[in-house]
C-alpha positions as a Markdown table, in Angstrom:
| # | Residue | x | y | z |
|---|---|---|---|---|
| 1 | Met | 49.3 | 159.7 | 185.5 |
| 2 | Lys | 46.8 | 157.0 | 184.5 |
| 3 | Ala | 44.7 | 157.8 | 188.0 |
| 4 | Arg | 44.9 | 161.5 | 186.9 |
| 5 | Phe | 43.6 | 161.1 | 183.6 |
| 6 | Gly | 40.9 | 158.4 | 184.8 |
| 7 | Trp | 40.0 | 161.3 | 187.4 |
| 8 | Leu | 39.6 | 163.7 | 184.8 |
| 9 | Leu | 37.4 | 161.7 | 182.7 |
| 10 | Gly | 35.2 | 160.7 | 185.2 |
| 11 | Val | 34.6 | 164.5 | 186.1 |
| 12 | Ser | 34.1 | 165.2 | 182.7 |
| 13 | Thr | 31.3 | 162.8 | 182.2 |
| 14 | Ala | 29.6 | 163.3 | 185.1 |
| 15 | Phe | 29.9 | 167.0 | 184.0 |
| 16 | Ser | 28.4 | 166.4 | 180.9 |
| 17 | Leu | 25.0 | 164.3 | 182.6 |
| 18 | Val | 24.6 | 167.4 | 184.9 |
| 19 | Leu | 24.0 | 169.4 | 182.1 |
| 20 | Ile | 22.2 | 167.1 | 179.6 |
| 21 | Gly | 19.9 | 166.0 | 182.5 |
| 22 | Pro | 17.5 | 163.0 | 182.8 |
| 23 | Thr | 14.8 | 162.1 | 180.4 |
| 24 | Arg | 11.5 | 160.8 | 180.8 |
| 25 | Ala | 10.5 | 157.6 | 179.5 |
| 26 | Asp | 8.7 | 157.4 | 176.1 |
| 27 | Met | 4.9 | 156.6 | 176.6 |
| 28 | Leu | 2.4 | 154.6 | 174.3 |
| 29 | Val | -1.3 | 156.2 | 174.5 |
| 30 | Asn | -3.0 | 153.9 | 172.0 |
| 31 | Asp | -1.7 | 151.8 | 169.2 |
| 32 | Phe | -5.3 | 149.8 | 168.8 |
| 33 | Gly | -4.5 | 146.2 | 169.1 |
| 34 | Asp | -7.5 | 145.6 | 170.9 |
| 35 | Gly | -10.9 | 147.8 | 170.2 |
| 36 | Val | -11.4 | 151.5 | 169.8 |
| 37 | Gln | -9.5 | 151.8 | 173.4 |
| 38 | Ser | -12.0 | 154.9 | 174.6 |
| 39 | Trp | -12.2 | 156.8 | 171.5 |
| 40 | Arg | -15.8 | 157.8 | 170.7 |
| 41 | Phe | -17.5 | 160.3 | 168.0 |
| 42 | Asp | -17.3 | 163.3 | 170.1 |
| 43 | Phe | -19.5 | 166.4 | 167.9 |
| 44 | Gly | -20.2 | 168.0 | 164.3 |
| 45 | Ser | -22.3 | 166.3 | 161.9 |
| 46 | Pro | -25.6 | 164.8 | 162.4 |
| 47 | Ile | -24.9 | 162.2 | 160.0 |
| 48 | Thr | -23.4 | 159.6 | 162.6 |
| 49 | Pro | -19.9 | 158.6 | 161.4 |
| 50 | Gly | -18.4 | 154.8 | 161.9 |
| 51 | Leu | -15.9 | 154.2 | 164.2 |
| 52 | Ser | -14.1 | 150.8 | 164.5 |
| 53 | Arg | -11.0 | 148.9 | 164.9 |
| 54 | Asp | -9.4 | 147.9 | 161.4 |
| 55 | Ala | -7.1 | 144.9 | 162.0 |
| 56 | Thr | -5.8 | 145.2 | 158.3 |
| 57 | Glu | -4.2 | 148.8 | 158.9 |
| 58 | Gly | -1.2 | 149.5 | 161.1 |
| 59 | Ser | 1.4 | 152.3 | 161.0 |
| 60 | Pro | 4.9 | 151.1 | 159.9 |
| 61 | Gly | 6.8 | 149.3 | 162.9 |
| 62 | Asn | 3.7 | 148.8 | 164.5 |
| 63 | Ala | 1.6 | 145.6 | 164.9 |
| 64 | Gln | -1.8 | 145.5 | 163.0 |
| 65 | Gly | -4.5 | 147.5 | 164.1 |
| 66 | Ala | -5.7 | 150.9 | 163.6 |
| 67 | Leu | -8.6 | 153.3 | 164.5 |
| 68 | Arg | -10.7 | 154.1 | 161.5 |
| 69 | Met | -13.4 | 156.9 | 160.6 |
| 70 | Asp | -15.9 | 156.8 | 158.5 |
| 71 | Met | -17.2 | 160.1 | 157.7 |
| 72 | Thr | -19.7 | 161.3 | 155.2 |
| 73 | Tyr | -19.6 | 165.2 | 154.3 |
| 74 | Val | -23.0 | 166.9 | 153.2 |
| 75 | Ala | -21.8 | 170.6 | 151.8 |
| 76 | Ser | -25.5 | 171.7 | 152.9 |
| 77 | Gln | -24.6 | 170.9 | 156.5 |
| 78 | Gly | -22.7 | 174.5 | 156.2 |
| 79 | Gly | -20.7 | 174.7 | 159.4 |
| 80 | Asn | -21.6 | 171.5 | 161.0 |
| 81 | Asn | -20.3 | 169.7 | 158.1 |
| 82 | Asn | -17.2 | 168.3 | 160.3 |
| 83 | Phe | -16.6 | 165.3 | 162.6 |
| 84 | Ala | -14.5 | 165.6 | 165.7 |
| 85 | Phe | -13.2 | 162.2 | 167.5 |
| 86 | Thr | -12.2 | 162.2 | 171.3 |
| 87 | Gly | -10.1 | 159.6 | 173.1 |
| 88 | Asp | -10.7 | 159.8 | 176.9 |
| 89 | Val | -7.0 | 159.0 | 177.5 |
| 90 | Phe | -6.3 | 160.2 | 180.8 |
| 91 | Phe | -8.0 | 160.1 | 184.5 |
| 92 | Pro | -7.9 | 162.4 | 186.0 |
| 93 | Glu | -6.4 | 164.8 | 184.0 |
| 94 | Thr | -2.3 | 164.8 | 183.8 |
| 95 | Asp | 0.5 | 167.6 | 183.0 |
| 96 | Leu | 1.9 | 166.0 | 179.7 |
| 97 | Ser | 4.6 | 169.3 | 179.7 |
| 98 | Gly | 7.7 | 166.7 | 181.2 |
| 99 | Tyr | 7.2 | 165.0 | 177.6 |
| 100 | Asp | 8.6 | 166.8 | 174.5 |
| 101 | Asn | 6.1 | 165.8 | 171.9 |
| 102 | Val | 2.6 | 164.0 | 171.6 |
| 103 | Glu | 3.3 | 161.8 | 168.1 |
| 104 | Phe | 0.7 | 159.9 | 165.9 |
| 105 | Asp | 0.2 | 158.3 | 162.8 |
| 106 | Leu | -2.6 | 159.1 | 160.5 |
| 107 | Lys | -3.9 | 157.9 | 157.1 |
| 108 | Ile | -6.2 | 159.0 | 154.6 |
| 109 | Ala | -8.1 | 156.2 | 152.4 |
| 110 | Asp | -7.7 | 156.2 | 148.7 |
| 111 | Gly | -10.8 | 157.9 | 147.3 |
| 112 | Ala | -11.2 | 160.4 | 150.0 |
| 113 | Ala | -13.6 | 163.5 | 149.1 |
| 114 | Leu | -11.7 | 167.1 | 148.3 |
| 115 | Asp | -12.7 | 170.3 | 149.6 |
| 116 | Ala | -13.2 | 173.4 | 147.4 |
| 117 | Phe | -9.2 | 173.9 | 147.8 |
| 118 | Gly | -8.2 | 170.4 | 146.8 |
| 119 | Asn | -7.4 | 169.5 | 150.1 |
| 120 | His | -9.3 | 167.3 | 152.5 |
| 121 | Gly | -10.5 | 169.5 | 155.0 |
| 122 | Phe | -8.9 | 171.4 | 157.8 |
| 123 | Phe | -7.4 | 169.3 | 160.4 |
| 124 | Gln | -7.2 | 169.8 | 163.9 |
| 125 | Phe | -5.4 | 167.9 | 167.1 |
| 126 | Val | -6.7 | 169.3 | 170.2 |
| 127 | Ser | -5.5 | 168.9 | 174.1 |
| 128 | Arg | -8.7 | 168.6 | 176.4 |
| 129 | Glu | -8.0 | 170.4 | 179.3 |
| 130 | Thr | -9.2 | 169.5 | 182.7 |
| 131 | Gly | -12.7 | 167.6 | 183.7 |
| 132 | Gly | -14.1 | 170.4 | 182.2 |
| 133 | Tyr | -12.9 | 169.6 | 179.0 |
| 134 | Ser | -11.8 | 172.7 | 177.9 |
| 135 | Phe | -10.4 | 173.4 | 174.2 |
| 136 | Asn | -6.6 | 173.7 | 173.7 |
| 137 | Ser | -6.0 | 173.3 | 169.7 |
| 138 | Val | -2.3 | 172.5 | 169.3 |
| 139 | Leu | -2.4 | 171.6 | 166.0 |
| 140 | Gly | -4.3 | 173.0 | 163.0 |
| 141 | Gln | -3.6 | 172.7 | 159.1 |
| 142 | Asn | -5.3 | 171.8 | 155.5 |
| 143 | Leu | -5.1 | 168.0 | 155.4 |
| 144 | Ala | -3.0 | 167.6 | 151.8 |
| 145 | Pro | -4.2 | 165.4 | 149.4 |
| 146 | Asn | -1.9 | 162.6 | 150.5 |
| 147 | Thr | -3.7 | 159.6 | 150.4 |
| 148 | Gly | -2.9 | 155.6 | 150.9 |
| 149 | Val | 0.2 | 156.7 | 152.9 |
| 150 | Trp | 0.7 | 156.9 | 156.6 |
| 151 | Ile | 1.7 | 160.3 | 157.7 |
| 152 | Pro | 3.6 | 161.2 | 160.6 |
| 153 | Phe | 2.7 | 164.2 | 163.1 |
| 154 | Ser | 4.7 | 165.7 | 166.1 |
| 155 | Val | 2.9 | 168.2 | 168.2 |
| 156 | Pro | 4.9 | 170.0 | 171.2 |
| 157 | Thr | 3.4 | 169.4 | 174.9 |
| 158 | Asp | 4.5 | 172.4 | 176.4 |
| 159 | Thr | 0.9 | 173.7 | 176.9 |
| 160 | Met | -0.5 | 170.5 | 178.0 |
| 161 | Thr | -0.5 | 170.9 | 181.7 |
| 162 | Ala | -3.7 | 169.1 | 182.7 |
| 163 | Thr | -4.8 | 167.0 | 180.0 |
| 164 | Arg | -8.0 | 164.6 | 180.3 |
| 165 | Ala | -8.3 | 163.7 | 176.7 |
| 166 | Phe | -7.1 | 164.2 | 172.9 |
| 167 | Thr | -9.4 | 165.2 | 169.9 |
| 168 | Ile | -9.1 | 165.2 | 166.2 |
| 169 | Gln | -11.4 | 167.3 | 164.3 |
| 170 | Leu | -11.6 | 167.1 | 160.6 |
| 171 | Tyr | -13.6 | 170.3 | 159.4 |
| 172 | Gly | -15.2 | 170.2 | 156.1 |
| 173 | Gly | -17.4 | 173.8 | 155.8 |
| 174 | Pro | -18.7 | 176.1 | 155.4 |
| 175 | Ser | -15.9 | 177.8 | 153.0 |
| 176 | Gln | -14.4 | 173.8 | 152.1 |
| 177 | Asn | -17.7 | 172.7 | 151.0 |
| 178 | Ile | -16.5 | 168.9 | 151.1 |
| 179 | Asp | -19.0 | 166.5 | 149.7 |
| 180 | Gly | -18.4 | 163.1 | 149.9 |
| 181 | Pro | -16.9 | 160.2 | 151.9 |
| 182 | Ile | -13.5 | 160.6 | 154.1 |
| 183 | Thr | -12.2 | 157.7 | 155.6 |
| 184 | Leu | -9.3 | 158.3 | 157.9 |
| 185 | Phe | -7.2 | 156.1 | 160.1 |
| 186 | Leu | -5.3 | 156.9 | 163.5 |
| 187 | Asp | -2.5 | 154.9 | 164.9 |
| 188 | Asn | 0.1 | 154.5 | 167.2 |
| 189 | Val | -0.4 | 157.7 | 169.5 |
| 190 | Arg | 2.2 | 158.4 | 171.9 |
| 191 | Leu | 4.3 | 160.7 | 174.1 |
| 192 | Thr | 7.7 | 161.0 | 173.2 |
| 193 | Asn | 11.4 | 162.8 | 174.4 |
| 194 | Asn | 13.8 | 164.3 | 171.8 |
| 195 | Ile | 17.4 | 162.6 | 172.2 |
| 196 | Pro | 19.5 | 165.1 | 174.3 |
| 197 | Glu | 22.6 | 166.3 | 172.5 |
| 198 | Pro | 26.0 | 167.6 | 174.4 |
| 199 | Thr | 25.8 | 171.4 | 174.7 |
| 200 | Gly | 28.6 | 173.4 | 173.1 |
| 201 | Leu | 29.4 | 173.7 | 177.2 |
| 202 | Val | 29.8 | 170.1 | 177.6 |
| 203 | Val | 32.0 | 169.8 | 174.6 |
| 204 | Ala | 34.2 | 172.7 | 175.5 |
| 205 | Gly | 34.5 | 170.9 | 179.0 |
| 206 | Leu | 35.6 | 168.1 | 177.7 |
| 207 | Leu | 38.1 | 169.1 | 175.6 |
| 208 | Gly | 39.6 | 171.1 | 178.2 |
| 209 | Leu | 40.2 | 168.6 | 180.4 |
| 210 | Thr | 41.5 | 166.4 | 177.8 |
| 211 | Ala | 43.8 | 169.1 | 177.0 |
| 212 | Leu | 44.9 | 169.7 | 180.6 |
| 213 | Ala | 45.2 | 165.8 | 181.1 |
| 214 | Ser | 47.6 | 165.8 | 178.0 |
| 215 | Arg | 49.8 | 168.2 | 179.2 |
| 216 | Arg | 50.3 | 166.5 | 182.9 |
| 217 | Arg | 51.4 | 163.1 | 181.1 |
């Protein structure tokens, strides 16, 4: 009966693989190992920010090198008191919905100015869609005062069907009224897939086939 058991095990394995399905390989978008890699200041404050590669920074587990954004907020700028940086990372526009997430690491430098609510402003991550760079905001949240450490972010990609670029924006006014400097570091921008787990149906199938093999020995 060993041959019968081996056949059943082979069927159950194939059954599991069909239900789980293939996964797409993860893809590194930016690691900032050399230069700013297509990132630029896009829009916002008339006070020109600094944009550079900082060779002394790097998120955990990655080689040194991160995108550094030095911003000076002035509360009197009102609605213009914000900074947006864009990376033109895909050409032509690319459907990213076959991945599960876009992930990246962000660090707020020590001494960053606070807004009126005790945060560092309102942070957005945006997928810029098609050649017209339409605005698909996929993440928006207050940037909590957690300086000097790398913070991981993970954003679902299911709506990113024609991505041409990524934009990060830190909004500081008028309600936030940030007045002072903020430096952010960005690193390890990547597209990832969740590790698939067998469904209940797969487990039930395996148990059933194993029980059948046991009875036939």
